[in-house]
C-alpha positions as CSV (number, residue, x, y, z in Angstrom):
1,M,-140.5,170.5,59.0
2,Q,-138.8,173.6,60.3
3,L,-135.1,173.8,60.9
4,S,-135.7,174.0,64.7
5,Q,-137.7,170.9,64.6
6,W,-135.0,169.1,62.6
7,R,-132.5,169.9,65.3
8,S,-134.7,169.0,68.2
9,S,-135.5,165.6,66.8
10,G,-131.8,164.7,66.3
11,Q,-129.0,163.7,68.6
12,F,-125.3,164.3,69.2
13,L,-122.5,161.8,69.2
14,S,-118.9,162.5,70.3
15,V,-116.3,161.3,67.9
16,N,-112.7,162.1,68.9
17,N,-114.0,164.8,71.2
18,Q,-116.0,166.4,68.3
19,Q,-119.8,166.7,68.6
20,I,-121.6,165.2,65.6
21,F,-125.3,165.9,64.9
22,H,-127.2,163.0,63.5
23,K,-130.8,162.0,63.0
24,T,-132.5,158.6,62.6
25,Q,-136.1,157.8,61.7
26,G,-138.2,155.1,60.1
27,K,-138.2,151.4,59.7
28,G,-137.0,149.0,57.1
29,P,-133.7,148.7,55.1
30,V,-131.2,151.4,56.2
31,L,-130.7,154.4,53.9
32,L,-127.7,156.6,54.8
33,L,-128.0,160.2,53.4
34,I,-124.8,162.2,53.1
35,H,-125.2,166.0,52.4
36,G,-123.1,168.4,50.4
37,Y,-121.2,171.7,50.7
38,P,-121.9,174.2,52.2
39,T,-125.1,173.2,54.1
40,A,-126.0,170.1,56.1
41,S,-128.4,167.2,56.5
42,F,-131.4,169.5,56.4
43,D,-131.0,169.4,52.6
44,W,-132.9,166.1,52.8
45,V,-136.0,167.6,54.5
46,K,-138.3,167.5,51.5
47,L,-137.5,163.9,50.9
48,W,-137.5,162.9,54.5
49,P,-141.2,162.1,55.1
50,A,-141.5,159.8,52.1
51,L,-138.1,158.1,52.6
52,T,-138.8,157.4,56.3
53,S,-142.0,155.6,55.2
54,H,-139.9,153.1,53.2
55,F,-136.5,153.0,55.1
56,R,-134.8,153.5,58.3
57,C,-133.1,156.8,57.4
58,V,-129.8,157.9,58.9
59,T,-128.2,161.2,58.3
60,L,-125.7,163.5,59.9
61,D,-124.1,166.9,59.7
62,M,-120.4,166.2,58.8
63,L,-117.6,168.0,60.6
64,G,-117.6,171.7,59.9
65,F,-121.3,171.7,58.8
66,G,-124.7,172.5,60.2
67,F,-125.0,171.7,63.9
68,S,-121.8,169.6,64.2
69,C,-118.5,170.7,65.6
70,K,-116.8,173.6,63.7
71,A,-113.2,174.7,64.1
72,P,-110.4,176.4,62.3
73,K,-108.8,173.2,60.9
74,K,-108.2,171.4,57.7
75,Y,-111.1,169.2,56.9
76,E,-110.2,165.9,55.3
77,I,-112.6,163.8,53.3
78,K,-111.1,160.7,54.8
79,E,-111.9,162.0,58.3
80,Q,-115.5,162.6,57.3
81,A,-115.7,159.0,56.1
82,A,-114.2,157.8,59.4
83,V,-116.8,159.8,61.3
84,I,-119.6,158.1,59.3
85,N,-118.0,154.7,60.0
86,E,-118.0,155.5,63.8
87,L,-121.7,156.6,63.6
88,M,-122.8,153.4,61.8
89,Q,-120.9,151.3,64.4
90,H,-122.6,153.4,67.2
91,L,-126.0,152.7,65.7
92,N,-125.1,148.9,65.3
93,I,-125.9,149.1,61.5
94,A,-124.3,146.3,59.5
95,S,-125.4,147.4,56.0
96,A,-127.0,150.4,54.3
97,H,-128.0,151.9,51.0
98,V,-126.3,155.2,50.5
99,L,-127.7,158.4,48.9
100,S,-125.3,161.3,48.6
101,H,-125.0,164.8,47.1
102,D,-122.1,167.1,46.1
103,Y,-119.3,167.0,48.8
104,G,-121.1,163.9,50.1
105,D,-120.5,162.1,46.8
106,T,-116.8,162.4,47.4
107,V,-117.2,161.1,51.0
108,A,-119.3,158.2,49.5
109,Q,-116.5,157.5,47.0
110,E,-114.0,157.2,49.9
111,L,-116.5,154.8,51.7
112,M,-116.7,152.7,48.6
113,A,-112.9,152.6,48.3
114,R,-112.7,151.4,51.9
115,Q,-115.4,148.8,51.2
116,L,-113.3,147.4,48.3
117,E,-110.3,147.2,50.6
118,G,-112.3,145.5,53.3
119,N,-111.9,148.4,55.7
120,L,-115.5,149.5,56.2
121,A,-117.5,148.7,59.4
122,F,-120.8,148.3,57.4
123,R,-121.6,147.2,53.9
124,M,-122.9,149.6,51.3
125,E,-125.7,147.8,49.5
126,S,-126.1,150.4,46.8
127,L,-124.8,153.9,46.0
128,H,-127.0,156.7,44.6
129,L,-125.2,159.8,43.6
130,L,-126.7,163.2,43.0
131,N,-124.9,166.2,41.4
132,G,-121.3,166.4,42.6
133,G,-117.7,166.7,41.5
134,L,-117.1,163.1,40.9
135,F,-114.2,164.0,38.5
136,P,-112.0,167.0,39.2
137,E,-111.6,167.6,35.5
138,T,-115.3,168.3,35.1
139,H,-115.9,170.3,38.3
140,Q,-116.7,173.9,37.4
141,A,-116.4,175.6,40.8
142,L,-118.1,179.0,41.4
143,L,-115.9,182.0,41.3
144,I,-116.5,182.6,45.0
145,Q,-115.3,179.1,45.8
146,K,-112.1,179.6,43.8
147,L,-111.5,182.9,45.6
148,L,-112.1,181.4,49.0
149,L,-109.7,178.5,48.2
150,S,-107.0,180.9,47.1
151,P,-104.5,182.6,49.4
152,I,-106.8,185.6,49.8
153,G,-109.6,183.4,51.1
154,V,-108.8,184.1,54.7
155,L,-109.4,187.8,54.0
156,L,-112.5,187.4,51.8
157,I,-114.2,185.1,54.3
158,R,-115.0,188.0,56.6
159,F,-117.2,189.5,53.9
160,L,-119.3,186.3,53.4
161,N,-122.9,186.9,54.3
162,K,-126.5,185.8,53.5
163,N,-126.6,187.9,50.3
164,A,-123.6,186.1,48.9
165,I,-125.2,182.8,49.6
166,R,-128.4,184.0,48.0
167,K,-126.6,185.0,44.8
168,S,-124.7,181.7,44.7
169,M,-127.8,179.6,45.2
170,H,-129.7,181.4,42.5
171,N,-126.8,180.8,40.1
172,I,-126.8,177.0,40.6
173,F,-130.5,176.2,40.9
174,G,-132.5,175.4,37.7
175,P,-134.1,178.2,35.7
176,N,-137.6,177.2,36.7
177,T,-136.9,175.9,40.2
178,P,-135.2,178.8,42.1
179,P,-134.5,178.6,45.8
180,S,-137.2,180.1,48.0
181,D,-136.5,182.7,50.6
182,Q,-136.9,180.0,53.2
183,D,-134.4,177.8,51.5
184,I,-131.9,180.7,51.6
185,N,-132.6,181.6,55.2
186,D,-132.2,178.0,56.3
187,S,-129.0,177.6,54.4
188,W,-127.5,180.7,55.9
189,A,-128.6,179.6,59.4
190,L,-126.8,176.3,58.9
191,I,-123.7,177.8,57.5
192,S,-123.4,180.5,60.2
193,E,-124.3,178.2,63.1
194,N,-121.4,178.2,65.6
195,N,-119.6,180.8,63.4
196,G,-119.2,178.2,60.7
197,H,-119.2,180.9,57.9
198,K,-115.7,181.8,59.2
199,Y,-114.4,178.4,58.2
200,M,-116.0,177.8,54.8
201,H,-112.7,178.4,53.0
202,L,-111.1,175.6,55.1
203,L,-113.9,173.2,54.1
204,L,-113.1,174.0,50.4
205,D,-109.9,172.0,50.6
206,Y,-111.9,169.1,49.3
207,M,-111.3,170.5,45.8
208,K,-107.6,169.9,46.2
209,Q,-108.2,166.5,47.8
210,R,-110.3,165.5,44.8
211,K,-107.2,166.0,42.5
212,Q,-104.9,164.4,45.0
213,Y,-107.0,161.2,45.4
214,R,-108.6,161.2,41.9
215,E,-107.4,157.7,41.0
216,R,-108.6,156.2,44.3
217,W,-112.0,157.8,44.2
218,V,-112.7,157.4,40.5
219,S,-111.5,153.7,40.7
220,A,-113.9,153.2,43.6
221,L,-116.8,154.0,41.2
222,Q,-115.4,152.0,38.3
223,N,-114.9,148.9,40.5
224,A,-117.9,149.2,42.8
225,D,-119.3,145.9,44.0
226,V,-122.8,147.2,44.4
227,P,-125.4,148.9,42.1
228,V,-124.5,152.6,41.5
229,R,-126.8,155.2,40.0
230,L,-126.3,158.9,39.2
231,T,-129.4,161.1,39.2
232,A,-128.4,164.5,38.0
233,G,-129.9,167.9,37.4
234,M,-128.7,168.6,33.9
235,A,-128.9,172.4,34.2
236,D,-126.4,172.5,37.0
237,P,-123.5,174.8,36.0
238,I,-121.1,173.1,38.5
239,S,-121.6,169.4,37.8
240,G,-124.5,169.0,35.4
241,A,-124.7,167.8,31.8
242,H,-120.9,168.0,31.2
243,M,-120.2,165.8,34.3
244,V,-122.9,163.3,33.3
245,E,-121.2,163.0,29.9
246,R,-117.9,162.3,31.5
247,Y,-119.5,159.8,33.9
248,K,-120.8,157.8,30.9
249,E,-117.3,157.8,29.4
250,L,-115.6,156.5,32.6
251,I,-118.1,154.3,34.4
252,P,-118.9,150.8,33.0
253,N,-122.6,150.3,32.2
254,A,-123.4,153.7,33.6
255,D,-126.9,153.9,35.2
256,T,-128.0,157.6,34.9
257,V,-131.3,159.4,35.4
258,E,-131.1,162.8,33.8
259,L,-133.4,165.6,35.1
260,A,-133.9,168.3,32.5
261,H,-134.0,171.9,33.6
262,I,-133.0,170.9,37.2
263,G,-130.0,172.5,38.8
264,H,-127.5,171.5,41.5
265,Y,-129.9,170.6,44.2
266,P,-132.3,168.0,42.7
267,Q,-133.5,166.8,46.2
268,I,-134.8,170.3,46.8
269,E,-135.8,171.3,43.3
270,S,-137.4,168.1,42.2
271,A,-137.9,165.9,45.3
272,E,-140.6,163.7,43.7
273,L,-138.4,162.7,40.8
274,V,-135.5,162.0,43.1
275,L,-137.7,159.9,45.3
276,E,-138.9,157.9,42.3
277,S,-135.3,157.3,41.2
278,V,-134.3,156.2,44.7
279,L,-137.1,153.7,45.1
280,E,-136.5,152.3,41.7
281,L,-132.9,151.6,42.4
282,I,-133.4,150.0,45.8
283,E,-136.7,148.2,45.5
284,N,-136.4,146.8,42.0
């Protein structure tokens, strides 16, 4: 499916006067897919046909991402979780399995924290995490991310372009599964939609929030009341083998699926193995 088709088959929902792009397809148990930084729900496109044959899939572009509202503001993980809560209520969904990646993992941790507090409008039936900064002490951010988050980020952002994104993506994909030119073109199109590339440094505030709310979000995983699995590309320099090791130290009875030679985007680099892991967790 091309990016234009993805957009035309989705819808928009206004949440607090902010337009949120979302997409729903398929029948069966609900599977909510939450994307990562810096792209959007289109990250799931390679898995989408197979997943929608098993589940009613729901996904969205979070605030500041993809086709959703973008503005010069501070982006809070808790606001992203609230938007998802609103979307699920709008769709009259009472329960869902959750598959998340990267930034989306942190949003899913906040959703789980709310579930444990009894403050979630729907019930998470399971949580499946892909590569992400689950623990701030193991998150090895790219240099460009560190610079954009620094005081000079507002100056550097004007030099961000597709070539910078190309370099970053090649650095974080696995050695044998590099991004295609189409992957890079689509990623840049999503980032630059509605001048979103001008606000990427504002979205990076999530790295500070992960430190601020570490206890809340790590505890949510440690005390989760549903099955939780981590499927991780082990060659990811940001949150690969070193993060998986920490996960096993901190999470009781850790359920992990380790993908050798796969980088930061397992759903793009190895969609078949991710699909296998998803189906095994939910259907067994």
